[in-house]
VEXDREN-2710 file (C-alpha; in Angstrom, 1 decimal):
% VEXDREN-2710
k/r/px/py/pz
1/MET/-11.4/-42.6/11.1
2/ALA/-7.8/-43.6/12.0
3/ARG/-7.9/-46.2/9.2
4/VAL/-9.2/-43.7/6.7
5/GLU/-6.4/-41.3/7.7
6/GLN/-3.8/-44.0/7.2
7/VAL/-5.2/-44.6/3.7
8/VAL/-5.0/-40.9/2.9
9/TYR/-1.4/-40.8/4.3
10/SER/-0.5/-43.7/2.0
11/ILE/-2.0/-42.0/-1.0
12/LEU/-0.1/-38.8/-0.2
13/GLU/3.1/-40.7/0.2
14/PHE/2.6/-42.4/-3.1
15/LEU/1.9/-39.2/-4.9
16/GLU/5.0/-37.6/-3.4
17/ASP/7.1/-40.5/-4.6
18/GLN/5.6/-40.1/-8.1
19/ILE/6.5/-36.4/-8.1
20/LYS/10.1/-37.1/-7.0
21/GLY/10.5/-39.9/-9.6
22/ASP/11.5/-39.6/-13.2
23/THR/8.4/-41.2/-14.7
24/LEU/6.2/-38.1/-15.0
25/GLY/6.6/-35.0/-17.2
26/GLU/6.8/-31.5/-15.7
27/GLU/3.1/-30.7/-16.2
28/ALA/2.0/-34.0/-14.9
29/ALA/4.1/-33.7/-11.8
30/GLU/2.6/-30.2/-11.2
31/SER/-0.9/-31.6/-11.5
32/ILE/-0.1/-34.4/-9.1
33/GLU/1.3/-31.9/-6.6
34/VAL/-1.9/-29.9/-6.8
35/ALA/-4.0/-33.0/-6.2
36/ALA/-1.8/-33.9/-3.2
37/GLN/-2.3/-30.5/-1.7
38/CYS/-6.0/-30.7/-2.2
39/LEU/-6.0/-34.0/-0.2
40/GLU/-3.9/-32.4/2.5
41/THR/-6.3/-29.5/2.8
42/ALA/-9.5/-31.7/2.8
43/TYR/-8.3/-34.2/5.4
44/GLY/-5.9/-32.0/7.4
45/ILE/-3.1/-34.5/6.9
46/ASN/0.5/-34.2/5.6
47/THR/3.4/-36.6/5.5
48/ARG/5.7/-34.2/7.2
49/ASP/3.8/-33.7/10.5
50/ASP/1.7/-36.9/10.7
51/GLU/4.3/-39.7/10.4
52/ALA/2.5/-41.5/13.2
53/LEU/-0.1/-42.4/10.5
54/ARG/2.5/-44.0/8.3
55/PRO/1.6/-47.7/7.7
56/ASP/4.3/-50.4/7.9
57/ARG/4.1/-50.9/4.1
58/SER/3.8/-48.5/1.3
59/LEU/0.7/-48.4/-1.0
60/LEU/2.6/-50.2/-3.8
61/GLN/3.7/-52.9/-1.4
62/ILE/0.2/-53.4/-0.2
63/PHE/-1.0/-53.8/-3.8
64/SER/1.8/-56.2/-4.6
65/THR/0.7/-58.3/-1.6
66/VAL/-2.9/-58.4/-2.8
67/TYR/-2.4/-58.6/-6.5
68/GLY/1.1/-59.9/-6.9
69/THR/4.0/-58.2/-8.7
70/GLN/2.8/-58.6/-12.3
71/ASP/0.9/-56.1/-14.3
72/ALA/-2.2/-56.8/-16.4
73/GLY/-0.1/-58.1/-19.3
74/GLY/1.8/-60.6/-17.1
75/ARG/4.9/-58.6/-16.9
76/THR/6.8/-58.0/-13.7
77/ASP/6.2/-54.5/-12.5
78/PRO/9.3/-53.2/-10.6
79/TYR/7.2/-50.7/-8.7
80/MET/5.1/-53.5/-7.3
81/GLU/8.0/-55.6/-5.9
82/PRO/8.0/-55.6/-2.1
83/ASP/10.9/-53.6/-0.6
84/THR/11.1/-53.4/3.1
85/SER/13.7/-50.6/2.9
86/ARG/11.2/-48.4/1.0
87/PRO/13.7/-46.1/-0.6
88/ALA/12.5/-42.9/-2.2
89/ALA/12.2/-42.9/-6.0
90/PRO/15.1/-41.3/-7.8
91/ASP/14.7/-37.7/-9.0
92/VAL/16.0/-36.6/-12.4
93/CYS/17.6/-33.5/-10.8
94/SER/19.1/-35.5/-7.9
95/ALA/17.0/-33.6/-5.5
96/THR/16.1/-36.6/-3.4
97/PRO/17.4/-36.9/0.2
98/THR/19.9/-39.7/0.7
99/THR/18.1/-40.6/3.9
100/GLY/14.6/-40.4/5.4
101/ALA/13.7/-37.7/7.9
102/GLN/17.1/-36.2/8.7
103/PRO/19.1/-34.7/5.8
104/THR/22.7/-35.5/5.5
105/ALA/25.5/-32.9/5.0
106/GLU/25.3/-33.7/1.3
107/ASP/21.6/-33.1/1.2
108/LYS/22.0/-29.8/3.0
109/ARG/24.7/-28.7/0.5
110/LYS/22.5/-29.5/-2.5
111/ALA/19.5/-27.9/-0.9
112/GLU/21.5/-24.7/-0.4
113/ASP/22.7/-24.8/-4.0
114/PHE/19.1/-25.0/-5.2
115/LYS/18.1/-22.2/-2.8
116/ASN/20.8/-19.9/-4.3
117/GLN/19.6/-20.8/-7.8
118/GLY/16.1/-19.8/-6.7
119/ASN/17.3/-16.5/-5.3
120/GLU/19.0/-15.7/-8.6
121/LEU/15.8/-16.5/-10.5
122/MET/13.8/-14.3/-8.2
123/LYS/16.2/-11.4/-9.1
124/ARG/15.5/-12.1/-12.7
125/GLU/11.7/-12.2/-12.1
126/ARG/11.5/-15.9/-13.2
127/TYR/9.2/-16.8/-10.3
128/SER/7.9/-20.1/-11.5
129/GLU/11.4/-21.5/-12.0
130/ALA/12.3/-20.1/-8.5
131/VAL/9.4/-22.1/-7.0
132/GLU/10.8/-25.3/-8.6
133/CYS/14.3/-24.6/-7.2
134/TYR/12.9/-23.9/-3.7
135/THR/10.8/-27.1/-3.9
136/LYS/13.9/-29.1/-4.6
137/SER/15.5/-27.5/-1.6
138/VAL/12.5/-28.5/0.5
139/SER/12.6/-32.1/-0.8
140/LEU/16.3/-32.4/0.2
141/ASP/16.0/-30.6/3.6
142/ALA/12.5/-30.1/5.0
143/THR/13.9/-28.9/8.3
144/ASN/15.0/-25.4/7.0
145/ALA/12.4/-22.7/7.4
146/VAL/14.2/-20.4/4.9
147/TYR/13.3/-22.7/2.0
148/TYR/9.6/-22.6/2.7
149/SER/9.7/-18.8/3.3
150/ASN/11.5/-18.2/0.1
151/ARG/9.0/-20.3/-1.8
152/ALA/6.2/-18.3/-0.2
153/ALA/7.8/-15.1/-1.6
154/ALA/7.9/-16.7/-5.1
155/TYR/4.3/-17.8/-4.7
156/SER/3.3/-14.2/-3.7
157/LYS/5.0/-12.9/-6.8
158/LEU/2.8/-15.3/-8.8
159/ASP/-0.3/-14.1/-7.0
160/ASN/-0.7/-17.5/-5.5
161/HIS/-1.3/-16.2/-2.0
162/LYS/-3.0/-19.3/-0.6
163/ARG/0.1/-21.4/-1.4
164/ALA/2.3/-18.6/0.1
165/LEU/0.3/-18.9/3.3
166/GLU/0.8/-22.6/3.5
167/ASP/4.6/-22.2/3.1
168/CYS/4.7/-19.5/5.7
169/ASP/2.8/-21.7/8.1
170/ARG/5.3/-24.5/7.5
171/ALA/8.2/-22.2/8.1
172/ILE/6.8/-21.0/11.4
173/LYS/6.2/-24.5/12.6
174/ILE/9.9/-25.2/12.0
175/ASP/11.0/-21.9/13.5
176/PRO/8.4/-20.0/15.5
177/ASN/10.7/-17.0/15.9
178/TYR/11.3/-16.5/12.1
179/SER/10.1/-12.9/11.6
180/LYS/10.3/-12.9/7.8
181/ALA/7.8/-15.8/7.6
182/TYR/5.3/-13.7/9.7
183/GLY/6.0/-10.7/7.4
184/ARG/5.3/-12.6/4.3
185/MET/2.2/-14.2/5.9
186/GLY/0.9/-10.7/6.6
187/LEU/1.4/-9.8/3.0
188/ALA/-0.5/-12.8/1.8
189/PHE/-3.3/-12.2/4.2
190/THR/-3.5/-8.6/3.0
191/HIS/-3.8/-9.7/-0.6
192/LEU/-6.6/-12.1/0.5
193/ASN/-8.3/-9.2/2.2
194/ASP/-8.0/-10.9/5.6
195/LEU/-7.1/-7.7/7.4
196/ARG/-7.3/-9.0/11.0
197/ARG/-5.0/-11.9/10.4
198/ALA/-2.7/-9.6/8.4
199/LYS/-2.5/-7.2/11.3
200/ASP/-1.8/-10.1/13.7
201/ALA/1.0/-11.5/11.5
202/TYR/2.7/-8.1/11.1
203/ALA/2.4/-7.5/14.9
204/LYS/4.2/-10.8/15.5
205/ALA/6.9/-9.8/12.9
206/VAL/7.4/-6.5/14.7
207/GLU/7.5/-8.2/18.1
208/LEU/10.3/-10.5/16.8
209/GLU/12.1/-7.7/14.8
210/PRO/11.1/-4.3/16.3
211/ASP/13.7/-2.4/14.3
212/ASN/12.4/-3.5/10.9
213/ASP/10.8/-0.4/9.3
214/SER/9.0/-2.4/6.7
215/TYR/7.1/-4.5/9.3
216/GLN/6.2/-1.4/11.3
217/THR/4.9/0.4/8.2
218/ASN/2.8/-2.6/7.1
219/LEU/1.4/-3.0/10.6
220/ARG/0.3/0.6/10.6
221/ILE/-1.3/0.2/7.2
222/ALA/-3.1/-3.0/8.2
223/GLU/-4.4/-1.4/11.4
224/LYS/-5.7/1.6/9.5
225/LYS/-7.4/-0.5/6.9
226/LEU/-8.9/-2.7/9.5
227/LYS/-10.2/0.4/11.4
228/ASP/-11.7/1.9/8.2
229/ALA/-13.3/-1.4/7.5
230/ASN/-14.8/-1.6/11.0
231/LEU/-16.2/1.9/10.4
232/GLY/-18.1/0.6/7.4
233/GLY/-15.7/1.8/4.8
234/GLY/-15.4/5.3/6.2
235/GLY/-12.2/7.2/6.6
236/ALA/-10.8/10.0/4.6
237/PRO/-12.7/10.9/1.3
238/ASN/-11.0/10.4/-2.0
239/LEU/-9.7/13.4/-3.8
240/GLY/-10.7/12.1/-7.2
241/PRO/-8.9/11.5/-10.5
242/GLY/-7.2/14.9/-10.5
243/LEU/-4.8/13.6/-7.9
244/GLY/-4.5/10.0/-9.2
245/GLY/-7.0/8.6/-6.7
246/MET/-5.0/9.5/-3.7
247/ASP/-7.0/9.7/-0.5
248/LEU/-7.1/12.7/1.8
249/GLY/-5.6/10.7/4.7
250/SER/-2.4/10.4/2.8
251/PHE/-2.1/14.2/2.7
252/LEU/-3.2/14.9/6.2
253/ASN/-0.5/12.5/7.5
254/ASN/2.2/14.2/5.5
255/PRO/3.7/17.2/7.3
256/ALA/5.4/18.5/4.2
257/LEU/2.2/18.6/2.3
258/MET/0.3/20.2/5.1
259/ASN/3.0/23.0/5.3
260/ALA/2.7/23.5/1.6
261/ALA/-1.0/23.8/1.9
262/SER/-0.7/26.3/4.7
263/THR/1.7/28.4/2.6
264/LEU/-0.7/28.2/-0.3
265/LEU/-3.6/29.6/1.7
266/GLN/-1.5/32.6/2.6
267/ASN/-0.8/33.3/-1.1
268/PRO/-2.5/36.6/-2.1
269/GLN/-3.4/35.3/-5.6
270/MET/-5.1/32.2/-4.0
271/GLN/-6.9/34.4/-1.5
272/ASN/-8.2/36.7/-4.3
273/MET/-9.2/33.7/-6.4
274/MET/-11.1/32.1/-3.4
275/SER/-12.9/35.4/-2.7
276/SER/-13.9/35.7/-6.4
277/LEU/-15.2/32.1/-6.4
278/MET/-17.2/32.6/-3.2
279/GLY/-18.6/35.8/-4.6
280/GLN/-19.8/34.0/-7.7
281/ALA/-21.4/31.4/-5.6
282/MET/-23.6/34.0/-4.0
283/GLN/-24.7/35.4/-7.4
284/PRO/-27.9/34.3/-9.2
285/GLU/-27.4/31.3/-11.4
286/GLY/-27.4/33.3/-14.7
287/ASN/-24.6/35.5/-13.6
288/GLN/-22.6/32.5/-12.4
289/ASN/-22.7/30.9/-15.9
290/GLN/-21.5/34.1/-17.5
291/ASP/-18.2/34.0/-15.6
292/GLN/-17.7/30.3/-15.4
293/GLN/-15.1/30.0/-18.2
294/ALA/-13.1/32.9/-16.9
295/SER/-13.1/31.5/-13.4
296/MET/-11.8/28.1/-14.7
297/ALA/-9.1/29.8/-16.7
298/ASN/-8.0/31.8/-13.6
299/LEU/-8.1/28.6/-11.5
300/LEU/-5.8/26.8/-14.0
301/GLN/-3.4/29.7/-14.1
302/VAL/-3.1/29.9/-10.3
303/GLY/-2.7/26.2/-10.1
304/GLN/0.2/26.3/-12.6
305/GLN/1.9/29.0/-10.6
306/ILE/1.5/27.1/-7.4
307/ALA/2.9/24.0/-8.9
308/SER/5.9/25.9/-10.3
309/GLN/6.5/27.5/-6.9
310/ILE/6.4/24.2/-5.1
311/GLN/8.8/22.7/-7.7
312/GLN/11.3/25.5/-7.0
313/GLN/11.0/25.6/-3.3
314/ASN/10.5/21.9/-2.4
315/PRO/11.5/19.5/-5.3
316/ASP/11.6/16.6/-2.8
317/LEU/7.9/17.1/-2.1
318/VAL/7.1/16.9/-5.8
319/GLN/8.9/13.6/-6.0
320/GLN/6.8/12.3/-3.0
321/ILE/3.6/13.3/-4.7
322/GLN/4.7/11.6/-7.9
323/GLY/5.6/8.5/-5.9
324/MET/2.1/8.4/-4.3
325/ARG/0.5/8.7/-7.8
326/ASN/2.7/5.9/-9.2
327/ARG/1.7/3.6/-6.3
328/GLN/-1.9/4.3/-6.8
329/ASN/-1.6/3.5/-10.6
330/GLN/-0.1/0.1/-9.9
331/PRO/-2.3/-3.0/-10.4
332/GLY/-4.4/-3.5/-7.2
333/GLY/-3.9/0.1/-6.1
334/GLY/-6.7/1.9/-4.3
335/GLY/-7.3/4.5/-1.7
336/GLY/-4.5/5.0/0.7
337/ALA/-1.1/3.3/0.9
338/GLY/-0.7/-0.4/0.1
339/PRO/1.5/-2.9/1.9
340/GLN/5.2/-2.9/1.2
341/SER/6.5/-5.9/-0.6
342/GLU/7.9/-8.7/1.4
343/GLY/8.8/-10.7/-1.7
344/SER/12.6/-10.5/-1.5
345/PRO/14.2/-13.9/-1.0
346/GLU/16.1/-14.8/2.1
347/PRO/19.8/-14.1/1.7
348/PRO/22.2/-17.1/2.0
349/THR/22.6/-18.3/5.6
350/SER/25.8/-19.3/7.2
END
């Protein structure tokens, strides 16, 4: 198996050199990158963590030894010429490290520039271009966890949560105490509906950064969703389309809403209306149908009066309700609160 792993490593290294080189177009380079990641996943090998598998010669050098340095037409192929130094292929954007494993000061400077460009692209919601910039940062300095974490944020914005997880994992391997990587990992797991791992990731983020309100909120949400899932999808019932699909739990956990409901029940008009409705419920079916339209009109009138009263007495509460409705109407919204976004890029580091 060791020989097979060396072959896979050589292929991955060859593909990475092709991606960094200037012989492929943008679409072709992206396709090669996907192929390389499929190999990494299938064999559990990557060129960053498994350098012990690296052969003495590159794949092209091995081919040149076996088949010579000429192509099928008898021409000398520069890529097949043996080169013991094995330099990396040049990149059209000059995003290739000047050395092997350890980046130089110049590499780090360029990597930081690309990261800053990526951050600006994130602000303008140009997420695919941001991924490209962060990838250039990684190619120049693969020792900086921030670059992987930022690229994970961009992948999340593109709904590519599996790639986001891979980058979060890489960032954590570089810096096990990097809380933002755990936070973004929790977000990715949430979108993939892996609630247990989402909870564990948020718990680690809170452990590392206990004062971060976003991590604490997302942890509570993940714990609640996991608990509801373990109960077989139970939890608070949905209040229906009249309230935008908001669940009862969102109301019961909101003190302002509960106070408003208590005040509502003490309203004489509401009490009279409820008494009237209960009285109709006890009548024979024929009598109920006679008063149905009048009851609905009264219900709508009282509801309008209550809404007006709340608007006057507690406008902040109305804004909260509108915010809850808006969150539920967003793509992917369902019952209960969703995870807060962790997609903001990492600010420049000193």
